[in-house]
C-alpha positions as CSV (number, residue, x, y, z in Angstrom):
1,Q,127.1,122.8,88.6
2,V,124.5,121.8,90.6
3,Q,125.1,121.9,94.2
4,L,122.6,120.0,97.1
5,V,123.4,121.2,100.7
6,E,121.1,118.9,102.8
7,S,120.6,120.3,106.8
8,G,118.7,118.7,109.9
9,G,119.6,115.9,110.4
10,G,120.8,114.2,114.1
11,L,120.1,112.0,117.1
12,V,116.1,111.3,117.8
13,Q,114.8,109.3,120.1
14,A,111.7,106.8,118.9
15,G,108.5,108.8,119.1
16,G,110.5,111.9,117.8
17,S,110.5,113.9,114.7
18,L,112.9,115.7,112.2
19,R,112.6,117.7,109.1
20,L,115.1,117.9,106.9
21,S,116.5,120.2,104.0
22,C,118.2,120.3,101.2
23,A,119.5,122.6,98.8
24,A,119.3,122.8,95.1
25,S,121.6,125.5,93.4
26,G,123.0,126.3,90.1
27,N,121.3,126.0,86.4
28,I,119.2,123.4,86.8
29,F,115.9,122.4,84.7
30,S,112.7,123.0,85.4
31,L,111.2,119.6,84.6
32,N,112.4,117.4,87.6
33,V,112.3,115.6,90.3
34,M,113.7,115.6,93.7
35,G,113.8,113.4,97.5
36,W,114.6,111.8,99.9
37,Y,116.7,108.3,99.5
38,R,118.9,106.3,102.5
39,Q,122.1,104.2,103.5
40,V,122.3,101.7,106.4
41,P,125.9,100.1,105.6
42,G,126.1,97.0,103.9
43,K,122.7,96.9,102.1
44,Q,121.4,98.8,98.8
45,R,120.4,102.6,99.0
46,E,116.0,103.3,99.0
47,L,113.9,105.8,98.2
48,V,112.2,107.0,101.0
49,A,110.0,110.3,98.5
50,S,110.4,111.4,95.7
51,I,108.5,114.9,94.5
52,T,107.9,116.2,90.7
53,S,108.5,119.7,90.2
54,R,104.4,119.8,89.7
55,G,103.9,118.5,92.9
56,S,103.5,115.0,92.3
57,T,104.6,112.4,95.4
58,A,105.6,109.0,96.0
59,Y,106.5,107.5,99.3
60,A,107.9,104.3,100.5
61,D,105.7,101.7,102.1
62,S,107.4,101.8,105.5
63,V,107.7,105.8,105.6
64,K,104.0,106.1,104.5
65,G,101.5,107.7,106.8
66,R,105.0,108.9,109.0
67,F,106.6,111.3,106.2
68,T,105.7,114.2,104.9
69,I,107.8,115.0,101.1
70,S,107.8,118.8,100.0
71,R,108.9,121.4,98.4
72,D,109.4,125.5,98.0
73,G,109.6,126.1,94.0
74,A,111.2,129.4,94.1
75,K,114.0,128.1,96.0
76,N,114.9,125.1,95.1
77,T,114.5,123.0,98.3
78,V,113.1,120.0,99.2
79,Y,111.6,119.1,102.7
80,L,112.1,116.1,104.5
81,Q,108.6,115.9,107.4
82,M,110.3,112.7,109.7
83,N,107.5,111.8,112.4
84,S,106.8,108.8,114.7
85,L,110.5,107.4,114.1
86,K,111.7,104.0,114.0
87,P,115.0,102.7,115.4
88,E,114.7,100.7,111.7
89,D,114.8,103.7,110.1
90,T,118.4,105.0,111.6
91,A,120.2,106.0,108.4
92,V,122.3,108.4,106.1
93,Y,119.2,109.9,104.0
94,Y,120.7,111.7,100.6
95,C,118.7,114.2,98.9
96,S,118.4,113.9,94.5
97,L,117.7,115.8,91.8
98,K,117.0,114.0,89.1
99,E,116.4,116.1,85.5
100,I,118.3,115.0,82.5
101,R,121.5,114.2,85.0
102,D,122.0,113.0,89.0
103,F,122.9,114.3,91.4
104,W,123.1,113.6,94.9
105,G,123.8,115.7,98.5
106,Q,126.3,114.3,100.8
107,G,124.1,112.3,103.1
108,T,123.6,113.8,106.7
109,Q,123.1,111.1,109.1
110,V,119.9,110.1,111.2
111,T,120.1,107.8,114.6
112,V,116.9,107.0,116.0
113,S,117.5,105.6,119.2
114,S,114.9,102.6,121.1
């Protein structure tokens, strides 16, 4: 059984920074993609950033230049450094791990006040 445990959400003023962490445990295939999605009420969950087990990254256009995704392979942990936060970044952020199966974290709230 694979588990994803997120941490690091919270309330921050516009222009501030937060760092999200997600630790994966269990029987995980070595080739995988870890990522962060976000969702606001009434809208579909959207990809924020992803990183493969080989280190290739991808970002949503709305966060390019502000967010950085990274991972510690030895710890099966993925991080999302969020800088220059905007009120429109407010959402529940979900960690994901995709291999031949898909796994999701429980979600962590990020609120950016104007």
